[in-house]
PDB file of N, CA, C and O in Angstrom:
ATOM      1  N   UNK A   1      10.010  -8.819 -11.112  1.00  0.00           N
ATOM      2  CA  UNK A   1       9.592  -7.638 -10.400  1.00  0.00           C
ATOM      3  C   UNK A   1       8.303  -7.081 -11.000  1.00  0.00           C
ATOM      4  O   UNK A   1       7.505  -6.452 -10.305  1.00  0.00           O
ATOM      5  N   UNK A   2       8.115  -7.315 -12.269  1.00  0.00           N
ATOM      6  CA  UNK A   2       6.882  -6.841 -12.914  1.00  0.00           C
ATOM      7  C   UNK A   2       5.663  -7.516 -12.307  1.00  0.00           C
ATOM      8  O   UNK A   2       4.636  -6.881 -12.069  1.00  0.00           O
ATOM      9  N   UNK A   3       5.796  -8.836 -12.055  1.00  0.00           N
ATOM     10  CA  UNK A   3       4.682  -9.569 -11.436  1.00  0.00           C
ATOM     11  C   UNK A   3       4.386  -9.022 -10.039  1.00  0.00           C
ATOM     12  O   UNK A   3       3.224  -8.859  -9.665  1.00  0.00           O
ATOM     13  N   UNK A   4       5.429  -8.743  -9.278  1.00  0.00           N
ATOM     14  CA  UNK A   4       5.253  -8.204  -7.932  1.00  0.00           C
ATOM     15  C   UNK A   4       4.553  -6.848  -7.977  1.00  0.00           C
ATOM     16  O   UNK A   4       3.647  -6.591  -7.184  1.00  0.00           O
ATOM     17  N   UNK A   5       4.965  -5.988  -8.893  1.00  0.00           N
ATOM     18  CA  UNK A   5       4.314  -4.691  -9.041  1.00  0.00           C
ATOM     19  C   UNK A   5       2.839  -4.823  -9.388  1.00  0.00           C
ATOM     20  O   UNK A   5       2.000  -4.090  -8.865  1.00  0.00           O
ATOM     21  N   UNK A   6       2.531  -5.765 -10.277  1.00  0.00           N
ATOM     22  CA  UNK A   6       1.129  -5.979 -10.654  1.00  0.00           C
ATOM     23  C   UNK A   6       0.305  -6.520  -9.500  1.00  0.00           C
ATOM     24  O   UNK A   6      -0.836  -6.104  -9.295  1.00  0.00           O
ATOM     25  N   UNK A   7       0.875  -7.439  -8.753  1.00  0.00           N
ATOM     26  CA  UNK A   7       0.163  -8.006  -7.612  1.00  0.00           C
ATOM     27  C   UNK A   7      -0.069  -6.935  -6.546  1.00  0.00           C
ATOM     28  O   UNK A   7      -1.143  -6.884  -5.948  1.00  0.00           O
ATOM     29  N   UNK A   8       0.914  -6.092  -6.306  1.00  0.00           N
ATOM     30  CA  UNK A   8       0.748  -5.014  -5.335  1.00  0.00           C
ATOM     31  C   UNK A   8      -0.322  -4.024  -5.790  1.00  0.00           C
ATOM     32  O   UNK A   8      -1.105  -3.535  -4.976  1.00  0.00           O
ATOM     33  N   UNK A   9      -0.353  -3.730  -7.084  1.00  0.00           N
ATOM     34  CA  UNK A   9      -1.379  -2.836  -7.612  1.00  0.00           C
ATOM     35  C   UNK A   9      -2.765  -3.431  -7.435  1.00  0.00           C
ATOM     36  O   UNK A   9      -3.686  -2.738  -7.002  1.00  0.00           O
ATOM     37  N   UNK A  10      -2.923  -4.701  -7.764  1.00  0.00           N
ATOM     38  CA  UNK A  10      -4.230  -5.363  -7.637  1.00  0.00           C
ATOM     39  C   UNK A  10      -4.640  -5.425  -6.165  1.00  0.00           C
ATOM     40  O   UNK A  10      -5.791  -5.139  -5.834  1.00  0.00           O
ATOM     41  N   UNK A  11      -3.712  -5.795  -5.281  1.00  0.00           N
ATOM     42  CA  UNK A  11      -4.035  -5.859  -3.848  1.00  0.00           C
ATOM     43  C   UNK A  11      -4.411  -4.477  -3.322  1.00  0.00           C
ATOM     44  O   UNK A  11      -5.354  -4.345  -2.541  1.00  0.00           O
ATOM     45  N   UNK A  12      -3.682  -3.454  -3.745  1.00  0.00           N
ATOM     46  CA  UNK A  12      -3.999  -2.095  -3.315  1.00  0.00           C
ATOM     47  C   UNK A  12      -5.371  -1.646  -3.782  1.00  0.00           C
ATOM     48  O   UNK A  12      -6.090  -0.969  -3.047  1.00  0.00           O
ATOM     49  N   UNK A  13      -5.737  -2.018  -4.996  1.00  0.00           N
ATOM     50  CA  UNK A  13      -7.057  -1.644  -5.513  1.00  0.00           C
ATOM     51  C   UNK A  13      -8.171  -2.384  -4.769  1.00  0.00           C
ATOM     52  O   UNK A  13      -9.206  -1.800  -4.448  1.00  0.00           O
ATOM     53  N   UNK A  14      -7.953  -3.660  -4.501  1.00  0.00           N
ATOM     54  CA  UNK A  14      -8.986  -4.435  -3.811  1.00  0.00           C
ATOM     55  C   UNK A  14      -9.133  -4.034  -2.350  1.00  0.00           C
ATOM     56  O   UNK A  14     -10.217  -4.161  -1.780  1.00  0.00           O
ATOM     57  N   UNK A  15      -8.054  -3.552  -1.737  1.00  0.00           N
ATOM     58  CA  UNK A  15      -8.115  -3.150  -0.336  1.00  0.00           C
ATOM     59  C   UNK A  15      -8.361  -1.654  -0.157  1.00  0.00           C
ATOM     60  O   UNK A  15      -8.399  -1.162   0.971  1.00  0.00           O
ATOM     61  N   UNK A  16      -8.525  -0.937  -1.250  1.00  0.00           N
ATOM     62  CA  UNK A  16      -8.706   0.504  -1.195  1.00  0.00           C
ATOM     63  C   UNK A  16      -9.897   0.947  -0.343  1.00  0.00           C
ATOM     64  O   UNK A  16      -9.786   1.954   0.356  1.00  0.00           O
ATOM     65  N   UNK A  17     -11.041   0.235  -0.371  1.00  0.00           N
ATOM     66  CA  UNK A  17     -12.146   0.669   0.496  1.00  0.00           C
ATOM     67  C   UNK A  17     -11.841   0.534   1.987  1.00  0.00           C
ATOM     68  O   UNK A  17     -12.451   1.222   2.806  1.00  0.00           O
ATOM     69  N   UNK A  18     -10.915  -0.335   2.344  1.00  0.00           N
ATOM     70  CA  UNK A  18     -10.608  -0.591   3.749  1.00  0.00           C
ATOM     71  C   UNK A  18      -9.403   0.231   4.205  1.00  0.00           C
ATOM     72  O   UNK A  18      -9.445   0.876   5.253  1.00  0.00           O
ATOM     73  N   UNK A  19      -8.347   0.203   3.426  1.00  0.00           N
ATOM     74  CA  UNK A  19      -7.096   0.887   3.775  1.00  0.00           C
ATOM     75  C   UNK A  19      -6.907   2.090   2.858  1.00  0.00           C
ATOM     76  O   UNK A  19      -6.042   2.079   1.983  1.00  0.00           O
ATOM     77  N   UNK A  20      -7.697   3.102   3.053  1.00  0.00           N
ATOM     78  CA  UNK A  20      -7.741   4.229   2.124  1.00  0.00           C
ATOM     79  C   UNK A  20      -6.384   4.923   1.995  1.00  0.00           C
ATOM     80  O   UNK A  20      -5.871   5.073   0.886  1.00  0.00           O
ATOM     81  N   UNK A  21      -5.805   5.343   3.104  1.00  0.00           N
ATOM     82  CA  UNK A  21      -4.537   6.075   3.054  1.00  0.00           C
ATOM     83  C   UNK A  21      -3.370   5.186   2.639  1.00  0.00           C
ATOM     84  O   UNK A  21      -2.488   5.620   1.898  1.00  0.00           O
ATOM     85  N   UNK A  22      -3.364   3.951   3.112  1.00  0.00           N
ATOM     86  CA  UNK A  22      -2.262   3.040   2.765  1.00  0.00           C
ATOM     87  C   UNK A  22      -2.269   2.730   1.277  1.00  0.00           C
ATOM     88  O   UNK A  22      -1.209   2.632   0.660  1.00  0.00           O
ATOM     89  N   UNK A  23      -3.448   2.574   0.695  1.00  0.00           N
ATOM     90  CA  UNK A  23      -3.533   2.316  -0.743  1.00  0.00           C
ATOM     91  C   UNK A  23      -3.001   3.495  -1.532  1.00  0.00           C
ATOM     92  O   UNK A  23      -2.286   3.307  -2.517  1.00  0.00           O
ATOM     93  N   UNK A  24      -3.336   4.697  -1.120  1.00  0.00           N
ATOM     94  CA  UNK A  24      -2.848   5.883  -1.820  1.00  0.00           C
ATOM     95  C   UNK A  24      -1.325   5.972  -1.727  1.00  0.00           C
ATOM     96  O   UNK A  24      -0.667   6.317  -2.708  1.00  0.00           O
ATOM     97  N   UNK A  25      -0.760   5.665  -0.556  1.00  0.00           N
ATOM     98  CA  UNK A  25       0.702   5.665  -0.411  1.00  0.00           C
ATOM     99  C   UNK A  25       1.332   4.606  -1.313  1.00  0.00           C
ATOM    100  O   UNK A  25       2.372   4.840  -1.927  1.00  0.00           O
ATOM    101  N   UNK A  26       0.686   3.434  -1.385  1.00  0.00           N
ATOM    102  CA  UNK A  26       1.192   2.355  -2.226  1.00  0.00           C
ATOM    103  C   UNK A  26       1.209   2.788  -3.685  1.00  0.00           C
ATOM    104  O   UNK A  26       2.185   2.541  -4.393  1.00  0.00           O
ATOM    105  N   UNK A  27       0.143   3.428  -4.140  1.00  0.00           N
ATOM    106  CA  UNK A  27       0.083   3.870  -5.530  1.00  0.00           C
ATOM    107  C   UNK A  27       1.133   4.941  -5.802  1.00  0.00           C
ATOM    108  O   UNK A  27       1.709   4.979  -6.889  1.00  0.00           O
ATOM    109  N   UNK A  28       1.390   5.811  -4.825  1.00  0.00           N
ATOM    110  CA  UNK A  28       2.457   6.809  -4.984  1.00  0.00           C
ATOM    111  C   UNK A  28       3.808   6.121  -5.114  1.00  0.00           C
ATOM    112  O   UNK A  28       4.632   6.516  -5.940  1.00  0.00           O
ATOM    113  N   UNK A  29       4.040   5.092  -4.302  1.00  0.00           N
ATOM    114  CA  UNK A  29       5.309   4.369  -4.368  1.00  0.00           C
ATOM    115  C   UNK A  29       5.442   3.601  -5.678  1.00  0.00           C
ATOM    116  O   UNK A  29       6.548   3.435  -6.193  1.00  0.00           O
ATOM    117  N   UNK A  30       4.325   3.137  -6.216  1.00  0.00           N
ATOM    118  CA  UNK A  30       4.359   2.439  -7.499  1.00  0.00           C
ATOM    119  C   UNK A  30       4.514   3.409  -8.666  1.00  0.00           C
ATOM    120  O   UNK A  30       4.719   2.981  -9.802  1.00  0.00           O
ATOM    121  N   UNK A  31       4.419   4.704  -8.399  1.00  0.00           N
ATOM    122  CA  UNK A  31       4.582   5.696  -9.450  1.00  0.00           C
ATOM    123  C   UNK A  31       3.339   5.894 -10.294  1.00  0.00           C
ATOM    124  O   UNK A  31       3.426   6.335 -11.440  1.00  0.00           O
ATOM    125  N   UNK A  32       2.172   5.569  -9.731  1.00  0.00           N
ATOM    126  CA  UNK A  32       0.919   5.703 -10.466  1.00  0.00           C
ATOM    127  C   UNK A  32       0.240   7.029 -10.137  1.00  0.00           C
ATOM    128  O   UNK A  32       0.274   7.497  -8.999  1.00  0.00           O
ATOM    129  N   UNK A  33      -0.363   7.609 -11.136  1.00  0.00           N
ATOM    130  CA  UNK A  33      -1.140   8.833 -10.923  1.00  0.00           C
ATOM    131  C   UNK A  33      -2.568   8.443 -10.575  1.00  0.00           C
ATOM    132  O   UNK A  33      -2.978   7.308 -10.818  1.00  0.00           O
ATOM    133  N   UNK A  34      -3.325   9.373 -10.008  1.00  0.00           N
ATOM    134  CA  UNK A  34      -4.681   9.058  -9.548  1.00  0.00           C
ATOM    135  C   UNK A  34      -5.595   8.614 -10.691  1.00  0.00           C
ATOM    136  O   UNK A  34      -6.497   7.805 -10.473  1.00  0.00           O
ATOM    137  N   UNK A  35      -5.379   9.127 -11.899  1.00  0.00           N
ATOM    138  CA  UNK A  35      -6.234   8.714 -13.017  1.00  0.00           C
ATOM    139  C   UNK A  35      -5.916   7.299 -13.490  1.00  0.00           C
ATOM    140  O   UNK A  35      -6.733   6.687 -14.178  1.00  0.00           O
ATOM    141  N   UNK A  36      -4.752   6.772 -13.136  1.00  0.00           N
ATOM    142  CA  UNK A  36      -4.392   5.401 -13.510  1.00  0.00           C
ATOM    143  C   UNK A  36      -4.951   4.376 -12.531  1.00  0.00           C
ATOM    144  O   UNK A  36      -4.969   3.183 -12.833  1.00  0.00           O
ATOM    145  N   UNK A  37      -5.402   4.817 -11.378  1.00  0.00           N
ATOM    146  CA  UNK A  37      -5.884   3.915 -10.327  1.00  0.00           C
ATOM    147  C   UNK A  37      -7.393   3.713 -10.464  1.00  0.00           C
ATOM    148  O   UNK A  37      -8.181   4.278  -9.705  1.00  0.00           O
ATOM    149  N   UNK A  38      -7.767   2.916 -11.423  1.00  0.00           N
ATOM    150  CA  UNK A  38      -9.173   2.594 -11.646  1.00  0.00           C
ATOM    151  C   UNK A  38      -9.342   1.078 -11.517  1.00  0.00           C
ATOM    152  O   UNK A  38      -8.452   0.309 -11.879  1.00  0.00           O
ATOM    153  N   UNK A  39     -10.495   0.667 -10.999  1.00  0.00           N
ATOM    154  CA  UNK A  39     -10.741  -0.763 -10.784  1.00  0.00           C
ATOM    155  C   UNK A  39     -10.673  -1.573 -12.078  1.00  0.00           C
ATOM    156  O   UNK A  39     -10.331  -2.755 -12.054  1.00  0.00           O
ATOM    157  N   UNK A  40     -10.992  -0.950 -13.187  1.00  0.00           N
ATOM    158  CA  UNK A  40     -10.962  -1.662 -14.464  1.00  0.00           C
ATOM    159  C   UNK A  40      -9.551  -2.106 -14.845  1.00  0.00           C
ATOM    160  O   UNK A  40      -9.376  -3.065 -15.597  1.00  0.00           O
ATOM    161  N   UNK A  41      -8.552  -1.407 -14.323  1.00  0.00           N
ATOM    162  CA  UNK A  41      -7.167  -1.700 -14.686  1.00  0.00           C
ATOM    163  C   UNK A  41      -6.611  -2.944 -13.999  1.00  0.00           C
ATOM    164  O   UNK A  41      -5.530  -3.401 -14.371  1.00  0.00           O
ATOM    165  N   UNK A  42      -7.300  -3.505 -13.022  1.00  0.00           N
ATOM    166  CA  UNK A  42      -6.771  -4.714 -12.375  1.00  0.00           C
ATOM    167  C   UNK A  42      -6.836  -5.914 -13.319  1.00  0.00           C
ATOM    168  O   UNK A  42      -6.150  -6.912 -13.097  1.00  0.00           O
ATOM    169  N   UNK A  43      -7.646  -5.828 -14.357  1.00  0.00           N
ATOM    170  CA  UNK A  43      -7.742  -6.918 -15.324  1.00  0.00           C
ATOM    171  C   UNK A  43      -6.651  -6.854 -16.390  1.00  0.00           C
ATOM    172  O   UNK A  43      -6.489  -7.793 -17.169  1.00  0.00           O
ATOM    173  N   UNK A  44      -5.911  -5.763 -16.428  1.00  0.00           N
ATOM    174  CA  UNK A  44      -4.846  -5.581 -17.409  1.00  0.00           C
ATOM    175  C   UNK A  44      -3.530  -5.983 -16.762  1.00  0.00           C
ATOM    176  O   UNK A  44      -2.779  -5.126 -16.297  1.00  0.00           O
ATOM    177  N   UNK A  45      -3.245  -7.285 -16.730  1.00  0.00           N
ATOM    178  CA  UNK A  45      -2.002  -7.723 -16.103  1.00  0.00           C
ATOM    179  C   UNK A  45      -0.839  -7.207 -16.923  1.00  0.00           C
ATOM    180  O   UNK A  45      -0.819  -7.349 -18.146  1.00  0.00           O
ATOM    181  N   UNK A  46       0.114  -6.617 -16.259  1.00  0.00           N
ATOM    182  CA  UNK A  46       1.224  -5.957 -16.920  1.00  0.00           C
ATOM    183  C   UNK A  46       1.015  -4.454 -16.991  1.00  0.00           C
ATOM    184  O   UNK A  46       1.790  -3.743 -17.631  1.00  0.00           O
ATOM    185  N   UNK A  47      -0.029  -3.973 -16.336  1.00  0.00           N
ATOM    186  CA  UNK A  47      -0.387  -2.547 -16.383  1.00  0.00           C
ATOM    187  C   UNK A  47       0.696  -1.671 -15.777  1.00  0.00           C
ATOM    188  O   UNK A  47       0.935  -0.567 -16.265  1.00  0.00           O
ATOM    189  N   UNK A  48       1.342  -2.130 -14.745  1.00  0.00           N
ATOM    190  CA  UNK A  48       2.377  -1.320 -14.089  1.00  0.00           C
ATOM    191  C   UNK A  48       3.778  -1.644 -14.580  1.00  0.00           C
ATOM    192  O   UNK A  48       4.753  -1.155 -14.008  1.00  0.00           O
ATOM    193  N   UNK A  49       3.905  -2.445 -15.609  1.00  0.00           N
ATOM    194  CA  UNK A  49       5.228  -2.770 -16.145  1.00  0.00           C
ATOM    195  C   UNK A  49       5.873  -1.531 -16.735  1.00  0.00           C
ATOM    196  O   UNK A  49       5.222  -0.753 -17.432  1.00  0.00           O
ATOM    197  N   UNK A  50       7.123  -1.354 -16.460  1.00  0.00           N
ATOM    198  CA  UNK A  50       7.877  -0.240 -17.006  1.00  0.00           C
ATOM    199  C   UNK A  50       7.747   1.055 -16.230  1.00  0.00           C
ATOM    200  O   UNK A  50       8.336   2.061 -16.624  1.00  0.00           O
ATOM    201  N   UNK A  51       7.000   1.062 -15.145  1.00  0.00           N
ATOM    202  CA  UNK A  51       6.840   2.261 -14.331  1.00  0.00           C
ATOM    203  C   UNK A  51       7.927   2.262 -13.262  1.00  0.00           C
ATOM    204  O   UNK A  51       8.188   1.231 -12.642  1.00  0.00           O
ATOM    205  N   UNK A  52       8.560   3.411 -13.042  1.00  0.00           N
ATOM    206  CA  UNK A  52       9.626   3.515 -12.044  1.00  0.00           C
ATOM    207  C   UNK A  52       9.029   3.542 -10.643  1.00  0.00           C
ATOM    208  O   UNK A  52       8.136   4.338 -10.355  1.00  0.00           O
ATOM    209  N   UNK A  53       9.528   2.669  -9.777  1.00  0.00           N
ATOM    210  CA  UNK A  53       9.078   2.572  -8.392  1.00  0.00           C
ATOM    211  C   UNK A  53       9.798   3.646  -7.567  1.00  0.00           C
ATOM    212  O   UNK A  53      11.008   3.831  -7.699  1.00  0.00           O
ATOM    213  N   UNK A  54       9.047   4.345  -6.719  1.00  0.00           N
ATOM    214  CA  UNK A  54       9.611   5.375  -5.858  1.00  0.00           C
ATOM    215  C   UNK A  54       9.868   4.804  -4.464  1.00  0.00           C
ATOM    216  O   UNK A  54       8.978   4.208  -3.856  1.00  0.00           O
ATOM    217  N   UNK A  55      11.084   4.989  -3.967  1.00  0.00           N
ATOM    218  CA  UNK A  55      11.405   4.523  -2.616  1.00  0.00           C
ATOM    219  C   UNK A  55      10.838   5.519  -1.611  1.00  0.00           C
ATOM    220  O   UNK A  55      10.963   6.731  -1.782  1.00  0.00           O
ATOM    221  N   UNK A  56      10.215   4.991  -0.564  1.00  0.00           N
ATOM    222  CA  UNK A  56       9.590   5.842   0.429  1.00  0.00           C
ATOM    223  C   UNK A  56       9.611   5.136   1.777  1.00  0.00           C
ATOM    224  O   UNK A  56      10.224   4.080   1.930  1.00  0.00           O
ATOM    225  N   UNK A  57       8.939   5.729   2.746  1.00  0.00           N
ATOM    226  CA  UNK A  57       8.813   5.125   4.062  1.00  0.00           C
ATOM    227  C   UNK A  57       7.917   3.891   3.980  1.00  0.00           C
ATOM    228  O   UNK A  57       7.088   3.798   3.075  1.00  0.00           O
ATOM    229  N   UNK A  58       8.069   2.937   4.913  1.00  0.00           N
ATOM    230  CA  UNK A  58       7.202   1.754   4.917  1.00  0.00           C
ATOM    231  C   UNK A  58       5.737   2.143   5.083  1.00  0.00           C
ATOM    232  O   UNK A  58       5.413   3.112   5.770  1.00  0.00           O
ATOM    233  N   UNK A  59       4.861   1.378   4.447  1.00  0.00           N
ATOM    234  CA  UNK A  59       3.422   1.626   4.575  1.00  0.00           C
ATOM    235  C   UNK A  59       2.946   1.361   5.996  1.00  0.00           C
ATOM    236  O   UNK A  59       2.123   2.100   6.537  1.00  0.00           O
ATOM    237  N   UNK A  60       3.469   0.312   6.586  1.00  0.00           N
ATOM    238  CA  UNK A  60       3.089  -0.081   7.945  1.00  0.00           C
ATOM    239  C   UNK A  60       4.353  -0.211   8.782  1.00  0.00           C
ATOM    240  O   UNK A  60       4.917  -1.301   8.881  1.00  0.00           O
ATOM    241  N   UNK A  61       4.813   0.899   9.395  1.00  0.00           N
ATOM    242  CA  UNK A  61       6.056   0.841  10.169  1.00  0.00           C
ATOM    243  C   UNK A  61       5.905  -0.015  11.423  1.00  0.00           C
ATOM    244  O   UNK A  61       4.809  -0.191  11.955  1.00  0.00           O
ATOM    245  N   UNK A  62       7.019  -0.530  11.867  1.00  0.00           N
ATOM    246  CA  UNK A  62       7.022  -1.352  13.094  1.00  0.00           C
ATOM    247  C   UNK A  62       6.655  -0.496  14.297  1.00  0.00           C
ATOM    248  O   UNK A  62       7.000   0.683  14.378  1.00  0.00           O
ATOM    249  N   UNK A  63       5.952  -1.119  15.220  1.00  0.00           N
ATOM    250  CA  UNK A  63       5.610  -0.439  16.464  1.00  0.00           C
ATOM    251  C   UNK A  63       6.752  -0.613  17.465  1.00  0.00           C
ATOM    252  O   UNK A  63       7.432  -1.639  17.468  1.00  0.00           O
ATOM    253  N   UNK A  64       6.952   0.374  18.293  1.00  0.00           N
ATOM    254  CA  UNK A  64       7.991   0.319  19.313  1.00  0.00           C
ATOM    255  C   UNK A  64       7.410  -0.336  20.566  1.00  0.00           C
ATOM    256  O   UNK A  64       6.525   0.244  21.195  1.00  0.00           O
ATOM    257  N   UNK A  65       7.883  -1.536  20.952  1.00  0.00           N
ATOM    258  CA  UNK A  65       7.326  -2.220  22.113  1.00  0.00           C
ATOM    259  C   UNK A  65       7.460  -1.421  23.402  1.00  0.00           C
ATOM    260  O   UNK A  65       6.610  -1.538  24.285  1.00  0.00           O
ATOM    261  N   UNK A  66       8.506  -0.614  23.530  1.00  0.00           N
ATOM    262  CA  UNK A  66       8.696   0.179  24.747  1.00  0.00           C
ATOM    263  C   UNK A  66       7.568   1.188  24.934  1.00  0.00           C
ATOM    264  O   UNK A  66       7.269   1.581  26.061  1.00  0.00           O
ATOM    265  N   UNK A  67       6.952   1.602  23.857  1.00  0.00           N
ATOM    266  CA  UNK A  67       5.840   2.551  23.932  1.00  0.00           C
ATOM    267  C   UNK A  67       4.500   1.837  23.948  1.00  0.00           C
ATOM    268  O   UNK A  67       3.604   2.208  24.707  1.00  0.00           O
ATOM    269  N   UNK A  68       4.359   0.825  23.121  1.00  0.00           N
ATOM    270  CA  UNK A  68       3.070   0.175  22.921  1.00  0.00           C
ATOM    271  C   UNK A  68       2.644  -0.712  24.089  1.00  0.00           C
ATOM    272  O   UNK A  68       1.465  -0.725  24.445  1.00  0.00           O
ATOM    273  N   UNK A  69       3.571  -1.450  24.692  1.00  0.00           N
ATOM    274  CA  UNK A  69       3.215  -2.361  25.789  1.00  0.00           C
ATOM    275  C   UNK A  69       2.636  -1.600  26.981  1.00  0.00           C
ATOM    276  O   UNK A  69       1.577  -1.991  27.472  1.00  0.00           O
ATOM    277  N   UNK A  70       3.274  -0.531  27.474  1.00  0.00           N
ATOM    278  CA  UNK A  70       2.648   0.212  28.577  1.00  0.00           C
ATOM    279  C   UNK A  70       1.287   0.815  28.192  1.00  0.00           C
ATOM    280  O   UNK A  70       0.378   0.878  29.019  1.00  0.00           O
ATOM    281  N   UNK A  71       1.154   1.251  26.949  1.00  0.00           N
ATOM    282  CA  UNK A  71      -0.110   1.809  26.492  1.00  0.00           C
ATOM    283  C   UNK A  71      -1.224   0.755  26.527  1.00  0.00           C
ATOM    284  O   UNK A  71      -2.337   1.042  26.969  1.00  0.00           O
ATOM    285  N   UNK A  72      -0.930  -0.445  26.069  1.00  0.00           N
ATOM    286  CA  UNK A  72      -1.912  -1.516  26.066  1.00  0.00           C
ATOM    287  C   UNK A  72      -2.225  -1.943  27.494  1.00  0.00           C
ATOM    288  O   UNK A  72      -3.382  -2.210  27.818  1.00  0.00           O
ATOM    289  N   UNK A  73      -1.215  -2.012  28.348  1.00  0.00           N
ATOM    290  CA  UNK A  73      -1.445  -2.367  29.754  1.00  0.00           C
ATOM    291  C   UNK A  73      -2.338  -1.331  30.422  1.00  0.00           C
ATOM    292  O   UNK A  73      -3.182  -1.688  31.244  1.00  0.00           O
ATOM    293  N   UNK A  74      -2.172  -0.083  30.094  1.00  0.00           N
ATOM    294  CA  UNK A  74      -3.017   0.978  30.662  1.00  0.00           C
ATOM    295  C   UNK A  74      -4.453   0.835  30.178  1.00  0.00           C
ATOM    296  O   UNK A  74      -5.393   1.081  30.934  1.00  0.00           O
ATOM    297  N   UNK A  75      -4.624   0.438  28.923  1.00  0.00           N
ATOM    298  CA  UNK A  75      -5.973   0.234  28.396  1.00  0.00           C
ATOM    299  C   UNK A  75      -6.673  -0.950  29.063  1.00  0.00           C
ATOM    300  O   UNK A  75      -7.897  -0.952  29.197  1.00  0.00           O
ATOM    301  N   UNK A  76      -5.910  -1.947  29.478  1.00  0.00           N
ATOM    302  CA  UNK A  76      -6.480  -3.151  30.059  1.00  0.00           C
ATOM    303  C   UNK A  76      -6.925  -2.957  31.515  1.00  0.00           C
ATOM    304  O   UNK A  76      -7.639  -3.804  32.053  1.00  0.00           O
ATOM    305  N   UNK A  77      -6.518  -1.863  32.155  1.00  0.00           N
ATOM    306  CA  UNK A  77      -6.888  -1.619  33.550  1.00  0.00           C
ATOM    307  C   UNK A  77      -8.352  -1.254  33.669  1.00  0.00           C
ATOM    308  O   UNK A  77      -8.841  -1.014  34.772  1.00  0.00           O
TER     309      UNK A  77
END
């Protein structure tokens, strides 16, 4: 689990310029404070070891097809 936490931290840091809000949610779920989220820390493998993970809502929730399909069909007209 430590490896998974580290990989998620590194991925979140690398995708931070693109997925700004999702990265912040990920860091909150990993139990990291804003001062711990620095690009230099991606080189410290094991940086998030021993930190308690917070359970929260999914970062990317599933879309409801009953709502999304009609919306997309309306856009295609």
